[in-house]
C-alpha positions in Angstrom: 0.0 0.0 0.0 1.4 3.4 -1.0 1.8 6.1 1.5 0.1 9.4 0.8 2.4 12.3 1.1 1.5 15.9 1.7 3.1 18.1 -1.0 4.3 21.6 -0.1 5.6 24.0 -2.7 8.1 26.7 -1.9 7.6 30.2 -3.3 10.3 29.6 -5.9 8.7 26.3 -7.0 5.3 28.0 -7.3 6.8 30.7 -9.5 8.6 28.0 -11.6 5.4 25.9 -11.9 3.5 28.9 -13.2 6.2 29.5 -15.8 6.0 25.8 -16.8 2.2 26.0 -17.0 2.3 29.1 -19.2 4.9 27.5 -21.5 2.8 24.3 -21.7 -0.3 26.4 -22.4 1.5 28.3 -25.1 2.7 25.0 -26.8 -0.9 23.7 -26.8 -2.3 26.9 -28.2 0.3 27.0 -31.0 -0.6 23.4 -32.0 -4.3 24.2 -32.0 -3.7 27.5 -33.9 -1.8 25.6 -36.6 -4.6 23.1 -36.9 -7.7 25.4 -36.7 -6.4 28.6 -38.3 -8.6 29.8 -41.1 -7.4 32.9 -43.0 -9.7 35.9 -42.3 -10.9 34.7 -38.9 -10.3 37.0 -35.9 -10.4 34.3 -33.2 -10.0 30.6 -32.6 -12.3 28.8 -30.3 -10.5 26.1 -28.2 -12.6 23.2 -27.1 -11.8 20.4 -24.6 -11.3 17.9 -27.5 -8.9 20.3 -29.1 -6.8 20.4 -25.9 -7.0 16.6 -25.7 -5.7 16.1 -29.3 -3.0 18.7 -28.8 -1.9 17.2 -25.5 -1.1 14.0 -27.3 1.4 15.9 -29.5 3.3 17.2 -26.4 5.1 14.6 -24.4 7.5 15.1 -21.5 10.6 13.0 -22.3 12.1 11.3 -19.3 15.7 10.1 -19.4 15.9 6.5 -20.3 18.3 4.2 -18.6 19.2 2.4 -21.8 20.7 5.5 -23.3 22.8 6.2 -20.2 23.9 2.6 -20.2 24.9 2.8 -23.8 27.0 5.9 -23.2 28.7 4.2 -20.2 29.4 1.1 -22.3 31.0 3.3 -25.0 33.1 5.1 -22.4 34.3 1.7 -20.9 35.1 0.4 -24.3 37.2 3.4 -25.3 38.9 3.5 -21.9 39.7 -0.2 -22.3 41.2 0.4 -25.8 43.2 3.3 -24.3 44.6 1.0 -21.6 45.5 -1.6 -24.2 47.4 1.0 -26.2 49.1 2.3 -23.0 50.1 -1.2 -22.1 51.6 -1.9 -25.5 53.6 1.3 -25.5 54.4 1.4 -21.8 58.2 1.5 -22.3 57.7 4.5 -24.7 55.6 6.4 -22.1 58.2 5.7 -19.4 61.0 7.0 -21.6 59.0 10.1 -22.5 58.2 10.7 -18.8 61.8 10.4 -17.8 63.2 12.5 -20.6 60.5 15.1 -21.1 57.6 15.2 -18.7 56.2 18.3 -20.5 55.8 16.3 -23.7 54.0 13.5 -21.7 51.6 16.1 -20.2 50.8 17.4 -23.7 50.1 13.9 -24.9 47.9 13.1 -21.9 46.1 16.5 -22.1 45.4 15.9 -25.8 44.1 12.5 -25.1 41.8 13.8 -22.4 40.5 16.6 -24.6 39.9 14.2 -27.5 38.1 11.8 -25.1 35.8 14.6 -23.8 35.1 15.8 -27.3 34.3 12.3 -28.5 32.0 11.6 -25.5 30.3 14.9 -25.9 29.7 14.2 -29.6 28.3 10.8 -28.9 26.0 12.2 -26.3 24.8 15.0 -28.6 24.2 12.5 -31.4 22.2 10.3 -29.0 20.0 13.3 -28.0 19.5 14.3 -31.6 18.3 10.8 -32.5 16.0 10.8 -29.5 14.6 14.1 -30.6 14.1 13.0 -34.2 12.3 9.8 -33.0 10.1 11.8 -30.6 9.3 14.3 -33.3 8.4 11.6 -35.9 6.1 9.9 -33.3 4.3 13.2 -32.6 4.0 14.0 -36.3 2.6 10.5 -37.0 0.1 10.9 -34.2 -0.9 14.4 -35.4 -1.3 13.2 -39.0 -3.3 10.1 -38.0 -5.6 12.3 -35.8 -6.1 14.8 -38.6 -7.1 12.1 -41.1 -9.8 11.0 -38.7 -10.9 14.6 -38.2 -11.5 15.2 -41.8 
């Protein structure tokens, strides 16, 4: 049996909630305006069914564990490859460290920057793919609804 909790909002959270509500309202209105706009009309009447249809086009995306897991697995794989390379060229790194530690720091710094850039790129690509998938799902739902409306 679930416990019922009393929820209290702080003043800052109430202000943020009002901003989120107005942004959500604006998104719904924009979707309905795009669907119901007729050139020459001065107003658009919004009904409960309009809001129901438009709300199906707006979804809140929650982070998915599979995406985070995929990113972690990629990071582990790349770190493993880096460890293999470091193991193969260990004598070279020891010689570089003994002879010119500044050169070794440049190599390690370059590797770190490259790794951060690669991980950032992979994460950005992952988010873009999620956005495209979500957009296509919304578009499909909107198109299938509009076919039934006609």
